[in-house]
C-alpha positions as CSV (number, residue, x, y, z in Angstrom):
1,M,-40.5,45.9,1.0
2,S,-41.7,42.3,1.3
3,D,-39.6,39.6,3.1
4,I,-37.8,37.0,1.0
5,N,-38.9,33.4,1.6
6,M,-38.8,30.1,-0.2
7,E,-42.5,30.0,-1.0
8,K,-42.1,32.8,-3.6
9,F,-39.6,30.8,-5.6
10,A,-41.4,27.5,-5.3
11,V,-44.5,28.5,-7.2
12,P,-44.7,27.1,-10.8
13,E,-45.4,30.5,-12.4
14,F,-42.3,32.2,-10.9
15,V,-40.5,34.3,-13.4
16,P,-37.0,35.5,-12.4
17,E,-36.9,38.6,-14.6
18,R,-40.2,39.9,-13.4
19,Y,-39.3,39.3,-9.8
20,V,-36.0,41.2,-10.2
21,K,-37.8,44.1,-11.8
22,E,-40.4,44.3,-8.9
23,L,-37.6,44.0,-6.4
24,A,-35.7,46.9,-8.0
25,K,-38.8,49.1,-8.0
26,S,-39.6,48.4,-4.3
27,C,-36.1,48.9,-3.0
28,V,-35.0,52.5,-2.0
29,G,-31.3,53.1,-2.8
30,G,-28.5,50.7,-3.5
31,E,-27.9,49.7,0.1
32,E,-31.4,48.2,0.5
33,L,-31.0,46.4,-2.8
34,A,-27.6,45.0,-1.6
35,Q,-29.3,43.7,1.5
36,Q,-31.9,41.9,-0.6
37,K,-29.1,40.4,-2.6
38,E,-27.4,39.1,0.5
39,K,-30.6,37.6,1.7
40,I,-31.2,35.8,-1.6
41,Q,-27.6,34.5,-1.6
42,S,-28.0,33.3,2.0
43,L,-31.2,31.5,1.0
44,A,-29.4,29.9,-1.9
45,E,-26.6,28.7,0.3
46,E,-29.0,27.2,2.8
47,T,-30.9,25.5,0.0
48,A,-27.6,24.1,-1.5
49,S,-26.5,22.9,2.0
50,A,-29.8,21.2,2.6
51,L,-29.7,19.6,-0.8
52,K,-26.2,18.3,-0.3
53,K,-27.1,17.0,3.2
54,N,-30.1,15.1,1.7
55,V,-27.8,13.7,-1.0
56,Y,-25.3,12.4,1.6
57,E,-28.0,11.0,3.8
58,N,-29.7,9.1,0.9
59,Y,-26.5,8.2,-1.1
60,M,-26.9,4.5,-0.7
61,Q,-30.6,4.7,-1.7
62,F,-29.6,6.6,-4.8
63,I,-27.1,3.8,-5.7
64,E,-29.7,1.1,-5.0
65,T,-32.4,2.9,-7.0
66,A,-30.1,3.4,-10.0
67,T,-29.2,-0.3,-9.9
68,E,-32.9,-1.3,-9.8
69,I,-33.8,1.1,-12.6
70,S,-31.0,-0.4,-14.7
71,H,-32.4,-3.9,-14.0
72,L,-36.0,-2.8,-14.8
73,E,-34.8,-1.1,-18.0
74,T,-33.2,-4.3,-19.1
75,E,-36.3,-6.3,-18.3
76,M,-38.5,-3.8,-20.2
77,Y,-36.3,-4.0,-23.2
78,K,-36.5,-7.9,-23.1
79,L,-40.3,-7.6,-22.8
80,S,-40.5,-5.3,-25.7
81,H,-38.5,-7.6,-27.8
82,L,-40.7,-10.6,-26.9
83,L,-43.8,-8.7,-27.8
84,S,-42.3,-7.7,-31.1
85,D,-41.5,-11.3,-31.8
86,Q,-45.0,-12.4,-30.9
87,R,-46.5,-9.7,-33.1
88,M,-44.4,-11.0,-36.1
89,V,-45.5,-14.6,-35.4
90,L,-49.2,-13.5,-35.2
91,T,-48.8,-11.5,-38.5
92,T,-47.3,-14.5,-40.2
93,L,-50.0,-16.9,-39.0
94,S,-52.8,-14.5,-40.1
95,Q,-51.3,-14.3,-43.6
96,A,-50.7,-18.1,-43.9
97,S,-53.1,-20.1,-46.2
98,V,-53.4,-23.5,-47.8
99,L,-54.4,-22.1,-51.2
100,G,-51.9,-22.0,-54.0
101,N,-52.2,-18.3,-54.8
102,E,-51.6,-17.4,-51.2
103,N,-48.5,-19.6,-51.1
104,T,-47.2,-17.9,-54.3
105,L,-47.6,-14.5,-52.7
106,S,-45.9,-15.7,-49.6
107,R,-42.9,-17.0,-51.6
108,E,-42.7,-13.7,-53.4
109,S,-42.8,-11.8,-50.2
110,L,-40.0,-14.0,-48.9
111,D,-38.0,-13.3,-52.0
112,N,-38.5,-9.6,-51.5
113,H,-37.4,-9.9,-47.9
114,D,-34.2,-11.6,-49.0
115,L,-33.5,-8.9,-51.5
116,E,-34.1,-6.2,-48.9
117,A,-31.7,-8.1,-46.5
118,E,-29.1,-8.2,-49.2
119,R,-29.5,-4.5,-49.9
120,L,-29.1,-3.7,-46.2
121,E,-26.0,-5.9,-45.9
122,E,-24.5,-4.2,-48.9
123,E,-25.2,-0.8,-47.4
124,R,-23.6,-1.9,-44.1
125,K,-20.4,-3.0,-45.8
126,N,-20.2,0.1,-48.0
127,K,-20.6,2.3,-44.9
128,L,-17.9,0.4,-43.0
129,N,-15.6,0.5,-46.0
130,S,-16.1,4.3,-46.3
131,I,-15.1,4.7,-42.6
132,S,-12.0,2.5,-43.1
133,E,-11.0,4.8,-46.0
134,K,-11.3,7.9,-43.8
135,V,-9.4,6.5,-40.8
136,E,-5.6,5.9,-40.9
137,S,-4.4,2.6,-39.4
138,C,-8.1,1.6,-38.9
139,M,-8.9,-1.8,-37.5
140,N,-10.7,-4.3,-39.7
141,L,-14.4,-3.2,-39.3
142,L,-15.7,-6.2,-41.4
143,D,-14.3,-8.9,-39.2
144,V,-17.5,-8.9,-37.1
145,P,-20.4,-10.1,-39.4
146,D,-23.2,-8.1,-37.7
147,R,-21.3,-4.9,-36.9
148,H,-23.0,-1.7,-37.9
149,L,-22.7,2.0,-37.1
150,L,-25.0,3.6,-34.6
151,H,-23.6,7.1,-34.2
152,E,-20.6,9.3,-35.1
153,G,-19.6,12.8,-34.4
154,D,-16.9,15.3,-33.3
155,L,-16.2,15.6,-29.6
156,L,-13.7,17.6,-27.5
157,E,-11.7,15.4,-25.1
158,I,-11.2,16.9,-21.6
159,D,-8.5,16.0,-19.0
160,A,-10.3,14.0,-16.3
161,E,-8.4,15.6,-13.4
162,E,-7.4,19.1,-14.6
163,N,-10.6,19.8,-16.6
164,T,-8.6,21.3,-19.5
165,A,-9.0,20.6,-23.2
166,L,-6.8,17.9,-24.6
167,Q,-7.6,17.3,-28.3
168,R,-10.4,17.3,-30.9
169,M,-11.7,13.7,-31.5
170,H,-14.0,12.0,-34.0
171,V,-15.8,9.2,-32.4
172,Y,-17.6,6.2,-34.0
173,L,-20.1,4.1,-32.0
174,F,-20.9,0.7,-33.3
175,N,-23.2,-1.9,-31.9
176,D,-20.3,-3.9,-30.4
177,C,-17.5,-1.3,-29.8
178,L,-16.5,2.4,-29.5
179,M,-13.7,3.6,-31.8
180,L,-11.8,6.8,-31.0
181,T,-9.9,8.7,-33.7
182,S,-8.1,12.0,-33.7
183,W,-8.0,14.6,-36.5
184,I,-5.1,14.7,-38.9
185,S,-3.9,18.3,-39.1
186,N,-1.9,18.0,-42.4
187,R,-4.0,15.5,-44.2
188,R,-3.5,14.4,-47.8
189,G,-5.8,12.2,-49.7
190,P,-9.0,10.6,-48.3
191,M,-7.5,10.0,-44.8
192,R,-9.1,12.5,-42.4
193,Y,-8.7,10.8,-39.0
194,K,-6.1,8.7,-37.2
195,F,-7.1,5.6,-35.3
196,Q,-6.3,5.8,-31.5
197,T,-8.1,2.9,-29.7
198,S,-11.3,1.0,-29.4
199,Y,-13.2,-0.3,-26.5
200,P,-15.7,-3.2,-26.5
201,I,-19.2,-2.3,-25.5
202,S,-19.2,-5.0,-22.8
203,T,-16.4,-3.2,-20.9
204,L,-17.8,0.4,-21.2
205,A,-19.7,2.4,-18.7
206,V,-21.0,5.9,-19.6
207,V,-21.6,8.4,-16.8
208,N,-23.2,11.8,-17.2
209,V,-21.0,14.8,-16.0
210,R,-22.7,17.7,-14.4
211,D,-21.8,21.2,-15.7
212,L,-18.9,22.7,-13.7
213,G,-17.1,25.9,-14.7
214,T,-16.0,25.7,-18.3
215,V,-16.9,22.0,-18.6
216,K,-20.4,21.8,-19.9
217,Q,-22.5,19.2,-21.9
218,A,-19.9,16.5,-21.0
219,F,-20.0,12.8,-20.3
220,K,-17.5,10.3,-19.0
221,V,-16.5,7.0,-20.6
222,L,-15.2,4.4,-18.1
223,A,-13.2,1.6,-19.7
224,F,-10.8,0.2,-17.1
225,P,-8.2,1.3,-16.6
226,D,-8.9,4.4,-18.8
227,T,-11.2,7.2,-18.0
228,R,-12.1,9.5,-20.9
229,V,-14.2,12.7,-20.7
230,F,-15.8,14.2,-23.8
231,Q,-17.5,17.5,-24.2
232,C,-20.3,18.1,-26.7
233,N,-21.2,21.3,-28.6
234,S,-24.8,21.3,-27.3
235,L,-27.1,19.6,-24.9
236,T,-29.0,18.0,-27.8
237,I,-25.8,16.3,-29.1
238,K,-25.0,15.1,-25.6
239,K,-28.5,13.6,-25.3
240,D,-28.1,11.8,-28.7
241,W,-24.8,10.3,-27.6
242,L,-26.2,9.1,-24.3
243,D,-29.3,7.6,-26.0
244,K,-27.1,5.8,-28.5
245,F,-24.9,4.4,-25.8
246,D,-28.0,3.0,-24.1
247,V,-29.1,1.4,-27.4
248,A,-25.7,-0.2,-27.8
249,K,-25.7,-1.6,-24.3
250,N,-29.2,-2.9,-24.6
251,M,-28.4,-4.6,-27.9
252,H,-25.4,-6.2,-26.3
253,I,-27.5,-7.5,-23.4
254,E,-30.1,-8.8,-25.8
255,K,-27.4,-10.6,-27.8
256,E,-25.9,-12.2,-24.7
257,N,-29.4,-13.3,-23.6
258,L,-30.1,-14.9,-27.0
259,K,-26.8,-16.8,-26.8
260,Q,-27.6,-18.1,-23.4
261,K,-31.1,-19.1,-24.4
262,K,-29.7,-20.9,-27.4
263,K,-27.2,-22.7,-25.3
264,D,-29.8,-23.7,-22.8
265,S,-32.1,-25.0,-25.5
266,Q,-29.3,-27.1,-27.0
267,D,-28.4,-28.4,-23.6
268,K,-32.1,-29.3,-23.0
269,I,-32.3,-31.1,-26.4
270,K,-29.2,-33.0,-25.6
271,H,-30.5,-33.9,-22.2
272,E,-33.8,-35.1,-23.8
273,S,-31.9,-37.2,-26.4
274,L,-29.9,-38.8,-23.7
275,E,-33.1,-39.8,-21.9
276,S,-34.6,-41.3,-25.1
277,P,-35.9,-44.9,-24.6
278,S,-33.9,-46.1,-27.6
279,L,-30.8,-46.0,-25.4
280,S,-30.0,-48.0,-22.3
281,V,-30.6,-46.3,-19.0
282,E,-27.3,-47.5,-17.5
283,E,-25.2,-45.9,-20.3
284,L,-27.1,-42.6,-20.4
285,L,-27.9,-42.0,-16.8
286,S,-26.5,-38.6,-15.8
287,P,-26.9,-36.6,-12.6
288,Q,-29.4,-33.8,-12.5
289,I,-27.8,-30.4,-12.7
290,A,-28.8,-28.2,-9.7
291,P,-29.8,-24.6,-10.7
292,L,-27.5,-21.8,-9.5
293,P,-28.6,-19.6,-6.6
294,D,-29.7,-16.1,-7.6
295,W,-26.8,-14.5,-5.8
296,L,-24.3,-16.8,-7.5
297,A,-25.8,-16.2,-11.0
298,D,-25.5,-12.4,-10.5
299,V,-22.2,-12.5,-8.7
300,T,-20.2,-10.6,-11.4
301,E,-22.7,-7.7,-11.5
302,E,-22.7,-7.6,-7.7
303,L,-18.9,-7.5,-7.7
304,D,-19.0,-4.5,-10.1
305,V,-21.3,-2.7,-7.8
306,F,-19.1,-3.3,-4.8
307,I,-16.0,-2.1,-6.7
308,V,-17.7,1.1,-7.8
309,E,-18.9,1.8,-4.3
310,R,-15.3,1.1,-3.0
311,H,-16.5,-1.7,-0.7
312,F,-13.2,-3.7,-1.2
313,Q,-13.6,-6.0,1.7
314,K,-17.2,-7.0,0.7
315,T,-15.8,-7.6,-2.8
316,Y,-13.1,-9.9,-1.5
317,D,-15.6,-11.8,0.7
318,L,-18.1,-12.3,-2.1
319,M,-15.3,-13.6,-4.4
320,I,-14.2,-16.2,-1.8
321,K,-17.7,-17.2,-1.1
322,A,-18.5,-17.7,-4.8
323,Q,-15.3,-19.7,-5.4
324,R,-15.9,-21.9,-2.4
325,T,-19.5,-22.5,-3.4
326,L,-18.5,-23.5,-7.0
327,S,-15.9,-25.9,-5.6
328,T,-18.6,-28.0,-3.7
329,E,-19.8,-31.3,-5.1
330,E,-23.2,-29.8,-5.9
331,F,-21.8,-27.3,-8.5
332,V,-18.4,-28.9,-9.5
333,T,-19.9,-30.3,-12.8
334,H,-22.2,-27.3,-13.5
335,P,-21.9,-26.1,-17.1
336,Q,-21.6,-22.4,-16.1
337,R,-19.0,-23.0,-13.4
338,T,-15.9,-22.4,-15.6
339,E,-17.4,-19.2,-17.1
340,I,-18.3,-17.8,-13.7
341,L,-14.8,-18.6,-12.3
342,K,-13.2,-17.0,-15.2
343,K,-15.2,-13.8,-14.7
344,I,-14.4,-13.8,-11.0
345,E,-10.7,-14.1,-11.9
346,Q,-11.1,-11.0,-14.2
347,K,-12.8,-9.1,-11.4
348,Q,-9.9,-10.1,-9.0
349,K,-7.4,-8.6,-11.4
350,V,-9.5,-5.4,-11.6
351,L,-9.7,-5.3,-7.8
352,T,-5.9,-5.8,-7.3
353,E,-5.1,-3.0,-9.8
354,I,-7.4,-0.6,-8.0
355,L,-5.9,-1.6,-4.6
356,L,-2.4,-1.1,-5.9
357,K,-3.4,2.4,-7.2
358,E,-5.0,3.1,-3.8
359,L,-1.6,2.5,-2.2
360,D,0.3,4.5,-4.8
361,V,1.5,7.8,-3.3
362,T,1.8,9.3,-6.8
363,H,-2.0,8.9,-7.3
364,N,-4.0,11.4,-5.2
365,W,-2.5,10.3,-1.9
366,S,-2.8,12.6,1.2
367,P,-1.1,12.2,4.6
368,R,-4.3,13.2,6.4
369,G,-5.7,9.7,6.2
370,G,-2.7,8.3,8.0
371,L,-1.4,4.8,7.9
372,R,-4.7,3.3,8.9
373,S,-6.3,4.3,5.6
374,S,-4.1,1.8,3.8
375,R,-4.9,-1.1,6.2
376,H,-7.7,-2.7,4.3
377,P,-6.0,-2.6,0.8
378,V,-2.8,-4.1,2.3
379,L,-4.7,-6.9,4.0
380,I,-6.6,-7.8,0.9
381,L,-3.4,-7.8,-1.2
382,N,-1.8,-10.1,1.4
383,K,-4.7,-12.5,0.9
384,F,-4.1,-12.4,-2.8
385,N,-0.4,-13.5,-2.2
386,M,0.9,-10.0,-3.2
387,T,2.6,-9.4,0.1
388,S,5.9,-8.1,-1.5
389,Q,4.2,-5.5,-3.6
390,A,1.9,-4.4,-0.7
391,C,5.0,-4.2,1.6
392,E,6.9,-2.0,-0.9
393,L,3.9,0.4,-1.4
394,F,3.2,0.5,2.4
395,L,6.8,1.5,3.2
396,D,6.5,4.2,0.5
397,I,3.5,5.6,2.2
398,C,5.3,5.5,5.5
399,N,8.2,7.3,3.9
400,H,5.9,10.2,2.7
401,T,4.1,10.3,6.0
402,V,7.3,10.7,8.0
403,K,8.6,13.4,5.6
404,A,5.3,15.3,5.9
405,H,5.4,15.2,9.7
406,V,9.0,16.2,10.0
407,K,8.5,19.0,7.4
408,A,5.7,20.4,9.5
409,V,8.1,21.2,12.4
410,Q,9.0,24.9,12.2
411,L,12.5,26.2,13.1
412,E,11.6,28.6,15.9
413,G,13.6,29.5,19.0
414,S,16.9,27.7,19.8
415,I,18.4,25.0,17.7
416,Y,18.1,22.6,20.7
417,S,14.3,23.0,20.9
418,Y,14.0,22.4,17.1
419,V,16.1,19.3,17.2
420,K,14.2,17.9,20.2
421,Q,10.9,18.5,18.5
422,V,12.1,16.9,15.3
423,G,13.4,13.9,17.1
424,E,10.1,13.4,19.0
425,V,8.0,13.7,15.8
426,F,10.3,11.4,13.8
427,F,10.5,8.5,16.3
428,C,6.8,8.9,17.1
429,S,6.0,8.5,13.4
430,L,8.5,5.6,13.2
431,S,6.8,3.8,16.2
432,D,3.4,4.2,14.5
433,A,4.7,2.8,11.3
434,L,6.3,-0.2,13.1
435,T,3.2,-1.0,15.0
436,E,1.1,-0.9,11.9
437,F,3.6,-2.9,9.9
438,I,3.7,-5.7,12.5
439,S,-0.1,-5.9,12.4
440,L,-0.2,-6.1,8.6
441,F,2.7,-8.2,7.6
442,P,4.3,-11.6,8.7
443,N,7.5,-11.7,10.7
444,N,9.6,-12.6,7.6
445,K,9.0,-9.1,6.3
446,L,10.5,-7.3,9.3
447,S,13.9,-7.1,7.7
448,A,12.4,-4.8,5.0
449,F,11.2,-2.5,7.7
450,V,14.6,-2.5,9.5
451,V,16.3,-1.5,6.2
452,W,13.7,1.2,5.6
453,A,13.9,2.6,9.1
454,S,17.7,2.7,8.9
455,M,17.5,4.6,5.6
456,Q,15.0,7.1,7.1
457,L,17.3,7.7,10.1
458,R,20.3,8.4,7.9
459,I,18.2,10.9,5.9
460,L,17.1,12.7,9.1
461,M,20.6,12.7,10.5
462,S,22.0,14.2,7.4
463,Q,19.5,17.1,7.6
464,I,20.1,17.7,11.3
465,I,23.9,17.5,11.0
466,K,23.8,20.4,8.4
467,Q,21.9,22.6,10.9
468,V,23.6,21.7,14.2
469,F,27.3,21.0,13.3
470,T,28.1,24.5,12.1
471,P,31.0,26.9,13.2
472,Q,28.4,29.2,14.8
473,C,27.0,26.5,17.1
474,A,28.7,26.2,20.5
475,L,30.0,22.9,21.7
476,D,27.5,22.9,24.6
477,S,24.6,23.3,22.2
478,I,25.9,20.4,20.0
479,L,26.0,18.2,23.1
480,E,22.4,19.1,24.1
481,C,21.1,18.3,20.6
482,V,23.0,15.0,20.4
483,Q,21.9,13.9,23.9
484,S,18.3,14.7,23.0
485,L,18.4,12.6,19.8
486,R,20.0,9.7,21.7
487,E,17.4,9.8,24.4
488,Q,14.6,9.6,21.8
489,C,16.4,6.7,20.0
490,T,16.8,4.8,23.4
491,L,13.0,5.2,24.1
492,F,12.3,3.8,20.6
493,C,14.2,0.7,21.6
494,E,11.1,-0.3,23.7
495,F,9.3,-1.1,20.5
496,G,11.8,-3.8,19.7
497,L,14.0,-2.0,17.2
498,D,17.5,-0.6,18.2
499,L,18.8,2.1,15.9
500,R,21.4,3.5,18.3
501,F,24.3,2.0,16.3
502,Q,23.1,3.5,13.1
503,M,22.7,6.9,14.8
504,N,26.2,6.8,16.3
505,S,27.7,5.8,13.0
506,C,26.0,8.9,11.4
507,L,27.3,11.2,14.2
508,R,30.9,9.8,14.4
509,S,32.4,12.0,11.6
510,P,30.7,15.3,12.5
511,I,31.5,14.9,16.2
512,I,35.2,14.2,15.5
513,K,35.3,17.2,13.2
514,A,33.6,19.5,15.7
515,L,36.0,18.5,18.5
516,R,39.1,19.1,16.4
517,E,37.7,22.4,15.0
518,Y,37.1,23.5,18.6
519,K,40.6,22.5,19.6
520,E,42.0,24.5,16.7
521,K,40.1,27.5,17.7
522,I,41.4,27.3,21.3
523,V,45.0,26.8,20.1
524,D,44.8,29.7,17.6
525,S,43.3,32.0,20.2
526,M,45.7,31.0,22.9
527,K,48.8,32.7,21.5
528,T,46.9,36.0,21.4
529,K,45.4,35.6,24.8
530,V,48.8,34.8,26.5
531,S,50.8,37.5,24.6
532,E,48.2,40.2,25.5
533,D,47.8,39.1,29.1
534,K,48.9,41.8,31.6
535,W,49.6,39.1,34.3
536,T,47.6,40.8,36.9
537,P,44.6,39.7,39.0
538,V,41.2,40.0,37.4
539,N,38.7,42.6,38.8
540,M,35.1,41.3,39.0
541,H,33.9,44.8,40.2
542,T,31.2,43.5,42.5
543,K,30.6,40.7,44.9
544,A,27.8,39.4,42.7
545,G,30.3,39.2,39.8
546,V,32.7,37.2,42.1
547,N,29.9,34.9,43.2
548,K,28.8,34.3,39.6
549,F,32.4,33.5,38.6
550,L,32.9,31.1,41.5
551,S,29.6,29.4,40.6
552,Q,30.7,28.9,37.0
553,M,34.0,27.4,38.0
554,E,32.3,25.2,40.6
555,N,30.1,23.8,37.8
556,L,33.3,22.9,35.9
557,G,34.6,21.2,39.1
558,L,37.1,23.8,40.5
559,I,36.7,25.4,43.9
560,L,38.4,28.8,43.7
561,V,37.3,30.6,46.9
562,R,40.9,30.8,48.1
563,Y,41.8,32.8,45.0
564,V,39.5,35.7,45.9
565,I,41.2,38.7,47.3
566,N,39.9,42.1,48.4
567,E,36.3,40.8,47.9
568,T,36.0,41.6,44.2
569,W,39.4,40.4,42.8
570,V,40.4,37.0,41.6
571,D,44.1,36.2,42.0
572,L,44.5,34.6,38.5
573,S,45.2,36.2,35.1
574,S,42.5,36.5,32.4
575,S,44.3,34.1,30.0
576,T,44.6,31.4,32.8
577,I,40.9,31.7,33.6
578,W,40.0,31.5,29.9
579,F,42.2,28.5,29.4
580,A,40.8,26.6,32.4
581,Q,37.2,27.1,31.3
582,S,38.0,26.1,27.7
583,V,40.0,23.0,28.3
584,I,37.7,21.6,31.0
585,T,34.7,22.3,28.7
586,V,36.4,20.3,25.9
587,Q,36.9,17.3,28.3
588,N,33.5,17.4,29.8
589,V,31.6,17.7,26.5
590,G,34.0,15.3,24.8
591,L,33.4,12.6,27.4
592,E,29.6,13.0,27.1
593,I,29.3,13.2,23.4
594,V,31.7,10.6,22.1
595,T,31.4,6.8,22.1
596,K,34.2,4.4,23.2
597,D,35.6,4.1,19.8
598,M,36.2,7.9,19.7
599,M,38.0,8.3,23.1
600,D,41.4,8.7,21.3
601,V,40.1,11.9,19.7
602,V,39.2,13.4,23.1
603,D,42.7,12.4,24.5
604,E,44.3,14.0,21.4
605,C,42.4,17.3,21.8
606,I,43.1,17.6,25.5
607,C,46.8,16.8,25.2
608,A,47.2,19.3,22.2
609,I,45.5,22.1,24.1
610,F,47.7,21.6,27.2
611,S,50.9,21.2,25.2
612,S,50.3,24.5,23.4
613,R,49.5,26.3,26.6
614,L,52.5,25.0,28.5
615,K,54.9,25.9,25.6
616,F,53.6,29.5,25.6
617,S,54.4,29.8,29.4
618,T,58.0,28.6,29.2
619,G,59.2,32.0,27.8
620,N,57.7,34.2,30.5
621,D,59.8,34.7,33.6
622,T,57.6,37.0,35.7
623,T,56.6,35.8,39.2
624,Y,52.9,36.1,38.6
625,A,53.1,34.2,35.3
626,H,54.9,31.3,37.2
627,K,52.1,31.4,39.7
628,N,49.5,30.9,37.0
629,F,51.7,28.2,35.3
630,K,51.7,26.4,38.6
631,F,47.9,26.7,38.9
632,I,47.5,25.2,35.5
633,L,49.7,22.2,36.3
634,E,48.8,21.4,39.9
635,T,45.1,22.4,39.9
636,V,43.6,22.2,36.4
637,M,45.6,19.3,35.1
638,T,45.3,17.3,38.3
639,H,41.6,17.9,38.4
640,M,41.1,16.8,34.8
641,I,43.2,13.6,35.2
642,K,41.1,12.7,38.2
643,K,37.7,13.5,36.5
644,Y,38.8,11.6,33.4
645,K,39.4,8.4,35.3
646,D,36.3,8.8,37.4
647,K,34.2,9.0,34.2
648,V,35.7,6.3,32.0
649,G,37.4,4.0,34.6
650,Y,41.0,4.4,33.3
651,D,43.7,7.1,33.0
652,N,44.3,9.5,30.1
653,V,47.8,8.1,29.3
654,K,48.8,11.0,27.0
655,L,47.8,13.6,29.7
656,L,49.7,11.6,32.4
657,D,52.8,11.5,30.3
658,L,52.6,15.2,29.8
659,A,52.2,15.7,33.6
660,V,55.2,13.6,34.3
661,E,57.2,15.5,31.7
662,Y,56.5,18.8,33.5
663,G,57.0,17.3,37.0
664,V,53.5,17.1,38.2
665,H,52.9,14.6,41.0
666,I,49.6,12.8,40.8
667,A,48.5,11.4,44.1
668,P,47.5,7.7,43.9
669,P,43.9,6.8,44.8
670,K,43.2,6.1,48.4
671,K,43.3,2.4,49.4
672,S,40.1,0.8,50.6
673,N,39.8,0.2,54.3
674,I,37.4,-2.7,53.9
675,T,38.5,-6.0,55.5
676,Y,37.1,-9.4,54.8
677,T,36.7,-12.1,57.5
678,S,37.1,-14.9,54.9
679,N,38.4,-15.4,51.4
680,E,35.0,-16.2,50.0
681,Y,34.7,-12.9,48.0
682,L,38.4,-12.7,47.0
């Protein structure tokens, strides 16, 4: 079995069918044939990869070569036309004569030529009229004197993005425009097609479309802002259409050149008449018009190339350069100045529409490019005095970018780790957006970013609140999540934007609701706990259990070593221990999670829990129950009053009133022993 290499396929006389037959004969078994198939596929992939690499490396050369070929094709067409004119002139001169008979024949030939021209004109009008009769709501085809039909036929329109069939079309190509019509399904009378639209030849660009999947023998018509793709029935029909499009474009170019030559000749005659010696020099003296530089004469074509190649910054720079050059004294009176400026203005509109579409998130936008990918379009739109539109579209991009980043965070592990990661991703994305916004827009647009950032924060908080503030989530976990978000928001303040007020306003209602629901749970469970309590010490079973209990209570601020008896027993009832842990947790979490305007809610919850517990204890006359009642008043309540004042700087008035009601004596704070030698600091 011979090895497979590229040389076998590169020879001109290579025949695929014969090669496959020889390969099938030489291979032994299906496994060997499968190996040969894999080798051929590998060679095909390597060849395709090399070809693609060469295309990418020489992409700019392809563009430049295509441009040069187009220019050369135009020049060759002009040269062919000049040679044809010269041939006609030479033929006329060779047939000219001063004899009478010759002149008579010449006049007869001219008369025949006029008759032929009249016949052709009549045929042209009849053809256009017959088209008008077939097309419903057809435009006036006879309004252009020299319009004539070049080609027509049925085409299948394909969706430019989905590559799916849209509708059957009948297309007419004239020398000055392209007319699109659709088939009438239930037609009556001579009308067969319905007029859709028409495009001038000057605004059209026809691009060949390579065969891909089900789309074969297709070509693309670019007529800004529309892009239409048509599929032909065969390769021959496609070639005919492309050739006719080239003919139409060349005829348009020739017509424009003739107009320019005619205008130049008229200007020359006018200039010569002004320099005639029959008129005074003082009256007719006019400044000599300087010729346009080559780059300025071809500026519109160069702008088209830059736009197609997506060199938007080069397009803008060339526009500004051309406008400034035409505003100088040398070209301010040039006859082509107004026309060139008008074309530049049209290209500017095309460029702005493309840039706006680049920033439109509904038009093939991807978050992978990040915010930097929109930098150049935004800067160019700012220079075109379209800052408001650019700002709105940029913030829309920021909105989709932030959503994409937050959505990428997966809910794995604890709710605290998820909220922490979401907060970091959100504020990091927000800081990137703010940095980019400041570099792109003036300071008077910062208010728009502040409004947008506040709205984004409200959206994020609404999502987090639904996941965190649930009955299943413990109060300690809620505190961890809220503290994590506040820390991230505080760090974001370093970028110059403080959103803490907006965050706290979003958290106010759910925090109040969570504290009150937790209070209701404690109050509802308290009656059962107290009624079912056996009012005996609690057995921790082991010394390790006792140490763990003492550590937990010490974290809450209570030192209960003196309540340990017999090494493993705690001289407090189970309901008392549960109450102490619950009410101190409410106060500790409440003081950390609320803001100053919500302190009354914390006071309300603490006072309600204590009131309920003390009311339940009044009906129990056992000695051990009184001992636990005393512990709650003198130890737990006193500790909470002291910690409250240490945390906020003032007393919990409601809890103090409750303590006085039940005869609890609160020791006043110790007086300071600091003495001053003078009254300077008093």
